C-alpha positions in Angstrom: -61.4 93.5 -215.5 -64.9 95.1 -215.0 -67.1 94.5 -212.0 -69.6 92.3 -213.9 -66.9 89.8 -215.0 -65.4 89.7 -211.5 -68.8 89.2 -209.8 -69.7 86.2 -212.0 -68.8 82.7 -210.9 -65.2 82.0 -211.6 -64.7 78.4 -212.7 -61.4 76.5 -213.0 -61.1 73.5 -215.2 -58.1 71.4 -216.3 -57.4 71.1 -220.1 -60.2 69.1 -221.7 -57.9 66.3 -222.8 -56.7 65.6 -219.2 -57.4 62.0 -218.2 -58.6 60.3 -215.0 -56.1 60.8 -212.2 -55.1 58.8 -209.2 -54.7 60.3 -205.8 -51.1 60.0 -204.6 -49.6 60.7 -208.0 -48.1 64.1 -209.0 -50.5 66.5 -210.7 -49.7 69.9 -212.1 -52.1 72.7 -211.1 -55.2 73.1 -213.2 -55.2 76.9 -212.3 -51.5 77.2 -213.3 -52.2 78.6 -216.9 -54.6 81.2 -215.4 -51.9 82.5 -213.1 -49.1 82.4 -215.6 -51.2 84.2 -218.2 -52.5 86.8 -215.8 -56.2 85.8 -216.1 -56.7 84.5 -212.6 -59.3 86.7 -210.9 -57.6 88.2 -207.8 -59.7 90.6 -205.7 -57.2 93.4 -206.2 -57.6 93.2 -210.0 -61.2 94.5 -209.8 -61.7 98.0 -211.2 -65.5 98.6 -211.7 -66.7 101.4 -213.9 -66.6 104.7 -212.2 -64.5 103.5 -209.3 -63.1 106.0 -206.9 -59.9 105.4 -205.0 -59.2 105.5 -201.3 -56.2 105.8 -199.1 -55.9 105.5 -195.3 -54.1 107.9 -192.9 -52.6 106.2 -189.9 -51.7 107.5 -186.5 -47.9 107.9 -185.9 -48.2 107.0 -182.3 -49.9 104.8 -179.7 -51.8 105.7 -176.6 -52.9 109.1 -177.7 -56.0 111.3 -178.5 -56.8 113.4 -181.6 -57.1 117.0 -180.6 -58.0 118.5 -183.9 -58.1 117.8 -187.7 -57.6 120.6 -190.2 -58.9 119.7 -193.7 -58.6 123.0 -195.6 -55.6 122.0 -197.7 -56.9 118.5 -198.3 -60.3 119.8 -199.5 -58.6 122.0 -202.1 -57.0 119.0 -203.9 -58.6 118.5 -207.3 -60.7 115.3 -207.6 -61.2 114.9 -203.8 -64.6 113.4 -203.1 -64.8 112.4 -199.4 -62.9 112.5 -196.2 -63.9 110.2 -193.3 -62.6 110.7 -189.8 -64.1 110.0 -186.4 -66.0 113.3 -186.8 -67.9 111.7 -189.8 -68.2 108.1 -188.8 -68.7 107.7 -185.1 -71.4 105.1 -184.4 -72.2 104.5 -188.1 -70.1 101.3 -188.0 -71.2 99.0 -185.2 -68.8 97.0 -183.1 -68.1 93.3 -183.7 -65.9 90.9 -181.7 -62.6 89.3 -182.7 -62.9 86.1 -184.8 -61.3 84.1 -182.0 -63.7 85.5 -179.4 -66.9 84.5 -181.2 -67.0 87.4 -183.7 -65.7 87.9 -187.2 -63.0 90.5 -187.2 -59.2 90.6 -187.0 -59.6 93.4 -184.4 -62.5 94.5 -182.3 -61.2 98.1 -182.2 -63.2 100.5 -184.4 -60.7 103.0 -185.8 -63.0 105.9 -186.6 -65.4 105.6 -183.7 -63.8 108.1 -181.5 -60.7 110.4 -181.1 -59.0 107.8 -179.0 -55.8 106.2 -180.4 -54.9 102.8 -179.1 -51.9 101.9 -181.3 -49.5 103.4 -183.8 -50.8 102.6 -187.3 -54.4 103.0 -186.3 -56.6 104.3 -189.1 -57.5 108.0 -188.3 -58.9 109.0 -191.7 -60.0 107.5 -195.1 -59.6 109.8 -198.0 -61.4 109.2 -201.4 -60.7 110.9 -204.7 -61.1 110.2 -208.4 -57.5 108.9 -208.6 -55.2 107.2 -206.1 -52.7 110.0 -206.6 -55.2 112.7 -205.7 -56.4 110.7 -202.7 -52.8 110.4 -201.5 -52.1 114.1 -202.0 -55.2 115.0 -200.0 -54.3 112.5 -197.3 -50.8 114.0 -197.0 -52.4 117.5 -196.7 -54.5 116.6 -193.6 -53.2 118.2 -190.4 -53.9 116.2 -187.3 -52.9 117.2 -183.8 -52.5 114.6 -181.1 -52.0 114.5 -177.3 -49.8 111.5 -176.5 -48.9 109.4 -173.5 -46.0 107.0 -173.0 -47.0 103.6 -174.5 -46.1 100.1 -173.3 -44.7 98.9 -176.6 -43.5 95.4 -176.1 -43.2 92.4 -173.8 -39.7 93.4 -172.5 -41.0 96.7 -171.2 -40.9 96.4 -167.4 -44.4 98.0 -167.3 -45.8 95.1 -169.3 -47.3 93.0 -166.5 -48.2 89.5 -167.6 -51.0 87.5 -166.0 -51.6 83.7 -166.1 -53.7 82.8 -169.1 -55.7 80.4 -166.9 -56.9 83.5 -164.9 -58.0 85.2 -168.1 -59.6 82.3 -170.0 -61.7 79.7 -168.2 -61.1 77.3 -171.1 -57.3 77.3 -170.7 -55.8 74.8 -168.3 -52.1 74.7 -167.6 -50.8 71.2 -168.1 -49.4 69.4 -165.0 -48.4 66.0 -164.0 -46.2 64.8 -161.1 -43.7 67.0 -159.2 -41.4 68.9 -161.5 -39.3 70.4 -158.7 -38.6 67.0 -157.2 -37.6 65.7 -160.7 -35.2 68.6 -161.1 -33.7 67.9 -157.7 -33.3 64.2 -158.5 -31.9 64.8 -162.0 -28.3 63.8 -163.0 -28.4 66.5 -165.6 -30.8 69.5 -165.8 -31.3 72.4 -168.2 -32.8 75.8 -167.2 -32.7 78.2 -170.2 -34.6 81.2 -171.5 -35.5 81.8 -175.1 -37.2 84.7 -177.0 -38.8 85.1 -180.4 -39.5 88.6 -181.9 -42.4 90.3 -183.5 -42.6 89.1 -187.1 -44.9 90.4 -189.9 -46.5 88.8 -192.9 -45.4 90.2 -196.2 -47.5 88.5 -198.8 -47.0 89.4 -202.5 -50.7 90.5 -202.7 -51.4 93.4 -200.4 -54.7 93.8 -198.5 -57.3 95.5 -200.6 -61.1 96.1 -200.7 -63.4 97.1 -203.6 -67.0 97.9 -202.6 -69.9 98.1 -205.1 -73.5 98.9 -204.0 -76.5 98.0 -206.1 -79.4 99.4 -204.1 -79.1 97.9 -200.6 -77.0 95.0 -201.9 -73.2 95.2 -201.3 -70.6 93.2 -203.2 -67.1 93.3 -201.8 -64.0 92.0 -203.5 -61.4 91.4 -200.8 -58.6 88.9 -200.2 -59.8 87.1 -197.1 -59.2 83.6 -195.9 -62.6 83.4 -194.3 -65.1 85.2 -196.6 -68.1 83.9 -194.8 -66.8 85.6 -191.6 -66.2 88.8 -193.7 -69.8 88.6 -195.0 -71.4 88.3 -191.6 -69.1 90.8 -189.9 -69.7 93.4 -192.5 -73.5 92.9 -192.3 -73.3 93.3 -188.5 -71.2 96.4 -188.8 -73.4 98.1 -191.4 -76.8 97.0 -190.0 -77.5 94.7 -193.0 -78.8 91.2 -193.3 -76.0 88.7 -194.3 -77.9 88.0 -197.5 -77.3 91.6 -198.5 -73.6 91.2 -198.5 -71.6 89.2 -201.0 -67.8 88.7 -200.6 -65.7 87.4 -203.5 -62.1 86.2 -203.3 -61.4 83.6 -206.0 -57.7 83.6 -205.5 -55.4 85.0 -202.7 -51.8 86.0 -203.4 -50.6 84.6 -200.1 -51.8 85.0 -196.6 -50.6 82.2 -194.2 -52.1 84.0 -191.3 -52.7 87.5 -192.5 -56.0 88.4 -194.2 -57.5 86.7 -191.1 -61.2 87.5 -191.7 -62.8 90.9 -191.6 -60.3 93.8 -191.7 -60.7 97.2 -190.0 -60.8 99.0 -193.4 -63.5 97.0 -195.0 -66.5 98.7 -193.5 -64.9 102.1 -193.9 -64.6 101.4 -197.7 -68.2 100.2 -197.9 -69.4 103.2 -196.0 -67.6 105.6 -198.3 -69.0 103.8 -201.4 -72.5 104.1 -200.0 -72.1 107.8 -199.2 -70.6 108.6 -202.6 -73.0 106.4 -204.6 -70.1 104.9 -206.6 -67.7 102.0 -206.2 -64.7 102.6 -204.0 -61.4 100.8 -204.2 -58.8 100.7 -201.4 -55.4 99.1 -201.6 -53.3 99.1 -198.4 -49.7 100.0 -199.0 -46.8 97.8 -197.9 -45.9 100.1 -195.0 -49.5 100.5 -193.9 -50.3 96.8 -193.9 -47.9 96.3 -191.0 -50.5 97.6 -188.6 -53.6 96.8 -190.5 -52.9 93.1 -191.1 -52.0 90.7 -188.2 -48.5 89.7 -187.0 -46.8 87.1 -184.9 -46.5 88.2 -181.3 -43.2 88.2 -179.6 -42.8 85.4 -177.0 -40.5 84.6 -174.1 -39.9 81.1 -172.7 -38.3 79.3 -169.8 -37.7 75.6 -170.5 -36.5 73.3 -167.7 -35.5 69.7 -168.4 -34.6 67.1 -165.8 -32.9 63.9 -167.0 -31.4 60.8 -165.6 -27.8 59.9 -166.5 -29.0 57.7 -169.4 -30.9 60.6 -170.9 -34.4 59.6 -169.8 -36.5 62.7 -169.1 -37.7 62.9 -165.6 -39.4 66.2 -166.0 -40.3 68.9 -168.5 -41.2 72.5 -167.5 -42.3 75.2 -170.0 -43.3 78.7 -168.9 -44.2 81.0 -171.8 -45.4 84.6 -172.2 -46.8 86.4 -175.2 -48.7 89.7 -175.6 -51.9 91.0 -177.1 -53.5 94.4 -177.6 -55.3 96.2 -174.9 -58.7 95.4 -176.4 -58.4 91.8 -177.7 -57.3 88.7 -175.8 -55.6 86.9 -178.6 -53.1 84.2 -177.7 -51.9 81.1 -179.5 -51.4 78.4 -176.9 -48.5 76.0 -177.5 -47.5 74.1 -174.3 -50.0 71.4 -175.2 -47.5 70.4 -178.0 -44.2 71.2 -176.3 -45.1 69.2 -173.2 -46.5 66.2 -175.1 -43.8 65.7 -177.7 -41.6 63.5 -175.4 -42.3 61.1 -172.5 -41.6 62.5 -169.0 -42.6 61.5 -165.5 -43.3 65.1 -164.4 -44.7 68.0 -166.5 -45.4 71.6 -165.5 -46.4 74.3 -167.9 -47.7 77.8 -167.5 -48.7 80.4 -170.2 -49.0 84.1 -169.4 -50.4 87.0 -171.4 -49.4 90.6 -171.3 -51.0 93.7 -172.7 -49.2 96.3 -174.9 -50.2 99.4 -176.8 -50.2 97.8 -180.3 -52.6 96.4 -182.8 -53.9 92.9 -182.1 -51.6 90.1 -183.2 -52.9 87.1 -185.2 -52.0 83.7 -186.5 -48.8 83.4 -188.5 -47.9 80.1 -190.2 -47.8 77.4 -187.5 -48.7 80.1 -184.9 -47.9 78.4 -181.5 -45.6 75.6 -182.6 -43.0 77.8 -184.2 -42.0 79.7 -181.1 -42.8 76.9 -178.6 -40.8 74.3 -180.4 -37.9 76.7 -181.0 -37.6 76.8 -177.2 -38.1 73.1 -176.5 -36.0 71.8 -179.3 -33.1 74.2 -178.5 -33.3 73.0 -174.9 -33.3 69.3 -176.0 -30.1 70.1 -177.9 -28.6 71.7 -174.8 -29.5 68.6 -172.8 -27.9 66.3 -175.4 -24.7 68.3 -175.3 -24.7 68.2 -171.5 -25.1 64.4 -171.6 -22.5 63.9 -174.4 -25.3 62.2 -176.3 -26.3 62.4 -179.9 -29.4 64.6 -180.3 -31.3 61.9 -182.2 -30.4 59.2 -179.7 -31.8 61.5 -176.9 -35.1 61.7 -178.8 -35.1 58.0 -179.3 -34.6 57.5 -175.6 -37.7 59.6 -174.8 -40.0 58.4 -177.5 -43.6 57.9 -176.2 -46.8 56.4 -177.6 -49.0 58.5 -175.3 -49.4 62.1 -174.1 -47.5 62.0 -170.8 -50.2 64.2 -169.1 -53.5 62.8 -170.4 -52.4 59.3 -171.2 -54.1 59.5 -174.6 -52.5 57.5 -177.4 -51.3 58.9 -180.7 -53.1 57.6 -183.8 -49.7 57.2 -185.3 -46.3 58.3 -184.1 -43.8 58.4 -187.0 -41.4 60.9 -185.5 -38.4 58.6 -185.3 -39.1 57.3 -188.8 -38.8 60.9 -189.9 -35.5 61.3 -188.1 -34.2 58.0 -189.7 -35.3 59.1 -193.2 -33.7 62.6 -192.7 -30.5 61.2 -191.2 -30.0 58.9 -194.2 -30.6 61.6 -196.7 -28.5 64.1 -194.8 -25.7 61.7 -193.7 -26.0 62.7 -190.1 -23.1 60.4 -189.2 -20.8 63.2 -190.4 -21.8 65.5 -187.6 -19.0 66.3 -185.2 -19.8 65.2 -181.6 -18.0 68.2 -180.1 -18.7 71.8 -181.2 -16.2 74.1 -182.9 -14.1 71.2 -184.3 -14.9 71.2 -188.0 -13.7 74.0 -190.3 -12.9 74.6 -193.9 -11.6 77.6 -195.9 -12.2 80.0 -193.0 -15.7 78.8 -192.1 -16.8 76.9 -189.1 -19.2 74.0 -190.1 -22.0 72.8 -187.9 -24.9 70.4 -188.0 -28.2 70.7 -186.2 -31.5 68.9 -186.0 -35.0 69.4 -184.5 -38.4 67.9 -184.4 -41.5 69.2 -186.1 -45.0 68.3 -184.8 -48.5 69.8 -185.2 -51.9 68.7 -184.1 -54.3 67.9 -187.0 -57.2 70.4 -187.3 -60.5 69.8 -189.1 -63.5 71.9 -189.8 -67.1 71.4 -191.0 -67.8 72.1 -194.7 -70.7 72.7 -196.9 -70.2 71.5 -200.5 -72.3 71.0 -203.6 -71.4 68.3 -206.1 -73.1 68.0 -209.5 -72.8 65.8 -212.5 -74.7 66.4 -215.7 -76.1 63.8 -218.1 -72.9 64.0 -220.2 -70.8 63.2 -217.1 -69.2 66.6 -216.5 -68.7 67.4 -212.8 -68.9 70.6 -210.9 -67.8 71.3 -207.3 -68.9 74.4 -205.4 -67.8 75.6 -202.0 -67.0 79.0 -200.5 -63.5 77.9 -199.5 -60.4 79.7 -200.7 -57.4 79.1 -203.1 -54.6 80.6 -201.1 -51.8 79.3 -203.3 -51.9 75.8 -201.9 -53.5 74.1 -205.0 -57.0 73.6 -203.7 -58.6 73.8 -207.2 -56.4 71.0 -208.3 -56.8 68.9 -205.2 -60.6 68.9 -205.4 -60.6 68.1 -209.1 -58.3 65.2 -208.4 -60.5 63.7 -205.7 -63.6 64.0 -207.9 -61.8 62.5 -210.9 -60.7 59.4 -209.0 -63.8 58.8 -207.0 -66.2 59.3 -209.9 -64.0 57.9 -212.6 -64.2 61.1 -214.6 -61.3 62.7 -216.6 -60.0 65.6 -214.6 -60.5 67.7 -217.7 -64.2 67.3 -217.2 -64.2 68.5 -213.5 -64.9 72.2 -212.8 -64.2 73.8 -209.4 -65.8 77.0 -208.1 -64.4 78.6 -204.9 -64.2 81.9 -203.1 -67.7 83.4 -203.3 -70.3 83.6 -200.5 -73.0 82.7 -203.0 -71.5 79.2 -202.8 -72.1 76.7 -199.9 -70.5 78.0 -196.7 -67.0 76.9 -195.7 -64.7 77.8 -192.9 -61.4 79.4 -192.5 -58.4 78.5 -194.7 -55.9 78.0 -191.9 -54.6 75.7 -189.3 -53.6 73.2 -192.1 -57.2 72.2 -192.1 -58.2 72.9 -195.7 -57.3 69.5 -197.1 -58.4 67.5 -194.0 -61.8 69.2 -194.1 -62.5 69.3 -197.8 -61.0 65.9 -198.7 -63.3 64.2 -196.2 -66.3 66.3 -197.3 -65.8 65.7 -201.0 -65.1 62.0 -200.4 -68.5 61.8 -198.6 -70.2 63.8 -201.5 -68.7 61.5 -204.1 -70.0 58.4 -202.3 -73.5 60.0 -202.1 -73.4 60.9 -205.8 -72.4 57.4 -206.9 -75.3 56.0 -204.9 -77.8 58.0 -207.0 -79.2 56.6 -210.3 -77.2 57.4 -213.4 -78.0 60.7 -215.3 -78.0 64.2 -214.0 -77.5 64.1 -210.3 -76.6 66.4 -207.4 -75.8 66.3 -203.7 -75.2 68.9 -201.1 -73.0 67.7 -198.2 -73.1 69.3 -194.8 -70.0 67.7 -193.5 -69.6 67.5 -189.7 -66.3 66.0 -188.4 -66.8 63.0 -186.2 -67.1 64.0 -182.5 -67.9 67.6 -183.2 -70.7 69.5 -181.4 -74.2 69.6 -182.9 -74.1 73.3 -183.5 -70.9 73.4 -185.7 -72.8 73.6 -189.0 -74.9 76.4 -187.8 -71.8 78.2 -186.5 -70.1 77.6 -189.9 -73.1 79.1 -191.8 -72.9 82.2 -189.5 -69.2 82.7 -190.2 -67.8 81.7 -186.9 -64.5 79.8 -186.6 -65.1 76.1 -186.2 -61.6 74.5 -186.2 -61.3 71.4 -183.9 -58.6 69.0 -183.1 -59.3 65.5 -184.4 -60.0 62.8 -183.3 -61.3 63.4 -179.9 -60.5 60.1 -178.2 -56.9 59.9 -179.4 -54.2 62.4 -180.5 -53.8 63.0 -184.2 -50.5 64.8 -185.1 -48.3 65.3 -188.1 -44.6 64.9 -187.6 -41.3 65.9 -189.2 -37.6 66.2 -188.7 -35.2 68.9 -189.9 -31.5 68.6 -190.4 -29.3 71.7 -191.2 -25.7 72.1 -192.3 -24.6 75.6 -191.5 -21.4 77.5 -192.1 -20.2 80.4 -190.0 -17.4 82.7 -191.3 -14.6 82.8 -188.7 -13.8 86.5 -189.2 -17.2 88.1 -189.9 -19.8 85.8 -188.4 -21.7 85.5 -191.7 -24.1 82.6 -191.7 -24.9 80.3 -194.6 -27.3 77.4 -194.5 -25.9 75.2 -197.3 -28.0 72.1 -196.8 -31.5 71.6 -195.3 -33.2 68.2 -195.3 -36.8 67.9 -194.1 -38.5 64.6 -193.6 -42.3 64.7 -193.0 -45.1 62.3 -192.2 -48.5 63.9 -192.5 -50.9 61.1 -193.2 -52.0 60.3 -196.8 -50.4 62.6 -199.4 -52.9 63.3 -202.1 -50.7 65.3 -204.5 -47.0 64.8 -203.9 -46.0 67.6 -206.3 -48.0 70.2 -204.3 -47.0 68.7 -201.0 -43.3 69.0 -201.8 -43.8 72.6 -202.8 -45.6 73.4 -199.5 -42.8 71.8 -197.5 -40.1 73.7 -199.4 -41.9 77.0 -198.9 -42.3 76.3 -195.2 -38.6 75.4 -194.9 -37.6 78.6 -196.6 -39.9 80.6 -194.3 -38.4 78.8 -191.3 -34.9 80.0 -192.4 -36.2 83.5 -192.7 -37.7 83.3 -189.2 -34.5 82.0 -187.8 -32.0 84.3 -189.5 -33.7 87.4 -190.8 -37.2 88.4 -189.7 -37.7 90.9 -186.8 -40.0 93.9 -186.6 -38.3 96.7 -184.8 -40.4 98.9 -182.5 -39.8 102.5 -181.5 -40.3 102.5 -177.7 -41.2 106.2 -177.6 -44.2 105.8 -179.9 -44.9 102.1 -180.2 -44.6 102.4 -184.0 -43.2 99.7 -186.2 -40.0 101.1 -187.7 -38.9 98.8 -190.5 -42.1 98.7 -192.4 -40.8 97.8 -195.9 -38.9 95.0 -197.6 -35.7 97.1 -197.6 -35.4 96.9 -193.8 -37.7 94.1 -192.8 -35.4 91.3 -193.9 -36.7 88.2 -195.7 -34.7 85.5 -197.4 -34.1 85.9 -201.2 -33.2 83.2 -203.7 -29.5 83.4 -203.0 -30.2 82.7 -199.3 -31.9 79.3 -200.0 -29.3 76.8 -201.1 -29.7 73.0 -200.9 -33.2 71.9 -199.9 -34.4 68.4 -199.9 -37.8 67.0 -198.9 -38.4 63.4 -197.9 -42.0 62.2 -197.8 -42.3 59.6 -195.1 -45.3 57.2 -195.4 -47.9 57.6 -192.6 -51.0 55.4 -193.0 -53.4 56.7 -190.4 -57.0 55.6 -191.0 -57.9 56.6 -187.4 -57.3 60.3 -187.8 -60.2 60.8 -190.2 -61.8 58.7 -193.0 -59.5 59.9 -195.7 -56.4 59.6 -193.5 -55.1 63.1 -194.3 -53.5 65.4 -191.7 -52.7 68.7 -193.4 -49.1 69.7 -194.1 -48.9 73.4 -195.0 -47.6 74.5 -191.6 -45.4 71.5 -190.8 -42.5 72.6 -192.9 -41.7 75.7 -190.9 -41.9 74.1 -187.4 -38.6 73.3 -185.8 -36.4 75.0 -188.5 -35.3 77.8 -186.1 -34.2 75.3 -183.5 -32.3 73.2 -186.1 -30.5 76.4 -187.2 -29.6 77.5 -183.6 -28.4 74.0 -182.8 -26.2 74.0 -186.0 -24.8 77.3 -184.9 -23.8 75.8 -181.6 -22.3 72.8 -183.2 -20.3 75.0 -185.5 -19.1 77.6 -183.0 -19.7 76.5 -179.5 -21.9 79.6 -179.0 -25.4 79.0 -177.8 -27.9 81.6 -179.1 -31.3 81.6 -177.6 -32.9 84.8 -179.1 -34.2 85.0 -182.6 -33.3 86.0 -185.2 -29.7 84.7 -185.2 -27.5 87.3 -186.9 -23.8 87.8 -187.4 -23.5 90.6 -184.8 -24.7 88.1 -182.1 -21.8 85.8 -182.9 -19.3 88.7 -183.1 -20.2 89.8 -179.6 
């Protein structure tokens, strides 16, 4: 694919004979044939004429300083064109803040600004040559000397001091109600347990890449990013350009779910190299290198305390949690607002703490706070149920609440128990043994576990253009992103139904900063934001006289601040929880049947039922796939995934798919998704809640609870592996 083709608008349309569709009915993807036939335009597929190839050189250690760089052998490699180090870059790339701190980047640290090394895997050189092989050979020939100091590598290091998040962030307020200590003292039964979750890394099929093409003072960048408007503005700020001089294109992404956050550290380096060479430069990050260039899920530690009356009624919930960030970015995903609002309690006390380590900045990873926080809470709820000799679902039923116990705000809908009822029926929960380690067959212990899923609804402003020509053909344009979630199809479905046009006559254009600005693809906010924006646009278009017509919608969610559209246009993150006066959440319930081999401790999840209620489901086919993917990832998080860290250097050790374990097809056996109706007109006009992240939440707790039911062994540290059971 040449640069001209890739730079042109990329349109996606269903087959011409496709009829008018109805929302809520299954619809195959209109971009499916493009992906199957290999004609979908991914950023990494771009090879402009005359392109040079770049590779990065990374520091092998953290907390160090470069003493010298010897280039002689590298300069002798045939085809070498350019080497960039801190000696060549310095202040040529200007600083920008982290996306979550009002900036645009996934890290505020500038890798080639100085000889200082802040984390293992930091970029210390960019090498460009005529071929990737030559660039790799020259990179390997560089000789770099370091002076190192002992790093603080992880949360468990005794030198990692954590501080209350409330003392670091004026916007954070620890949730409190009543007297937790008094509730614990008065409790008939109490739980006081500690849980941990490890560092986990994204491993999307499509690796990070950047291809930069200059035409005079205009820069076009092909890069998989889930917030291309942030990448556009961040690059402009780094390079001293106006945003209009930068165009970012990403028509499709081959997976991100938290990685590819916004502007990456390597993007400006690639653009600088292309400008200095006067030719396009392409950089694809390797699987090993992306572990420190992309984001990751931070490790967390939790203390959960539950106080209950003899009948199981919760008297108090306490949740203390700690996570870490880099030395230079204060990134934290706060989760106690969910864990302490899921059930009713008379007393609540939560505190979140943040520590600093010598590593790269973590970032969102599918369902960022809810995955670790609900692993801890839902495991503790199972411990409480066992202590009370109570069925875990009955315990949750006893503590159902219509309001947040701290704020008193009501939920727009609260279908959690309906999810448990639907899952229990599909799963046949009545077969669960009430006492652990009592059911075995053919040398395997058999256990059953359950857990809740819950996630606040997020919504973002959107700018969107909708056109219809005199012949009735429709075109939708927005700079949002197709990340694999079926957005092209979803938008075409909405326009087809609302305008009464066959879906084969609807064209969708996404992923280009030349289109109307859109926000981040994350937080399960894509559908909530775009469905409401497009619904508003369709209504505006229908109100116009027949014939050729057009509308540009600047959608601002109800209750949002007056500057959100300006922030959106400038590439700043604008996610908000909706609605403001009540609590809008999506809910789910997981049920797991797990077998543990009595001799080896091998674990097999043989059945997994997930029942989910996430408002109005627009395309059940795509929704079911999203849930199945989340459930599979949840099993990976529970049983496989953990990034190992060398405490001597702070480096990630298992930086490949041979040693960073993820589930394969043989690990995923019986999965069943139940869609639970959830009519919620109060959450937003279209009644949609977003469901992409809901499927993973609670899975790890359901697995851990099933392990206990099977073996009588309570495991509180992820991932759960056979060696833990054997010891």
